[in-house]
C-alpha positions as CSV (number, residue, x, y, z in Angstrom):
1,M,-3.9,-9.1,-10.2
2,K,-3.6,-5.3,-10.7
3,E,-7.3,-4.9,-10.5
4,K,-7.5,-6.8,-7.2
5,V,-4.6,-4.7,-5.7
6,E,-6.3,-1.4,-6.8
7,E,-9.6,-2.7,-5.2
8,V,-7.9,-3.2,-1.9
9,L,-6.1,0.1,-2.1
10,K,-9.4,1.8,-2.6
11,K,-10.6,0.4,0.7
12,I,-7.4,1.7,2.5
13,R,-7.2,5.1,0.8
14,P,-9.9,6.9,2.8
15,T,-8.1,6.2,6.0
16,L,-4.8,7.6,4.6
17,Q,-6.6,10.6,3.1
18,A,-8.2,11.4,6.4
19,D,-4.7,12.0,7.8
20,G,-3.6,14.1,4.7
21,G,-1.9,11.3,2.8
22,D,-2.5,8.9,-0.1
23,I,-1.1,5.8,-1.7
24,E,-0.3,5.1,-5.4
25,L,0.4,1.7,-6.9
26,V,3.7,1.8,-8.8
27,S,4.2,-1.8,-9.9
28,I,3.5,-5.4,-9.2
29,E,6.5,-7.6,-9.6
30,D,6.4,-11.2,-10.8
31,D,7.6,-12.4,-7.4
32,G,4.6,-11.0,-5.5
33,V,6.2,-7.8,-4.4
34,I,3.9,-4.8,-4.6
35,K,5.6,-1.4,-5.0
36,V,3.7,1.7,-3.8
37,R,4.4,5.3,-3.3
38,L,3.1,7.0,-0.2
39,K,2.1,10.6,-0.9
40,G,1.2,13.7,1.0
41,A,1.6,13.5,4.8
42,C,2.2,9.7,4.5
43,G,5.4,10.3,2.5
44,S,7.1,12.1,5.4
45,C,5.4,10.6,8.4
46,P,7.7,8.8,10.8
47,M,5.0,6.1,11.2
48,S,4.8,5.4,7.5
49,T,6.7,2.2,7.8
50,M,4.3,0.8,10.3
51,T,1.3,2.0,8.2
52,L,2.8,0.3,5.2
53,K,3.6,-3.1,6.9
54,M,0.8,-3.4,9.5
55,G,-1.9,-1.7,7.4
56,V,-1.4,-1.9,3.7
57,E,0.7,-5.1,3.5
58,K,-1.4,-6.9,6.0
59,Q,-4.7,-6.1,4.2
60,L,-3.2,-6.9,0.7
61,K,-1.8,-10.3,1.9
62,Q,-5.1,-11.1,3.6
63,E,-7.2,-10.5,0.5
64,I,-4.7,-11.6,-2.1
65,P,-2.6,-14.6,-1.1
66,A,-0.1,-14.1,-4.0
67,V,1.2,-10.9,-2.4
68,K,4.5,-11.6,-0.6
69,E,5.5,-8.1,0.4
70,V,4.7,-4.4,0.0
71,V,7.5,-1.9,-0.3
72,A,7.5,1.9,-0.6
73,V,9.4,3.6,-3.4
74,A,10.4,7.3,-3.7
């Protein structure tokens, strides 16, 4: 599943990088929770929660049904 997640993140990454941010896969838990680290401008942006849930999580769930949730870690 890691390869699939990385593939989806590669699609999302250019959009984040255009705003001065980035995303890094931290871990994939057995229960379908994906842990990521938002970097650069995304790490301190007040809209990062919306980006994470409405952008990253939505895309991952759409392409990988086993994904249950995406959470950001420090």
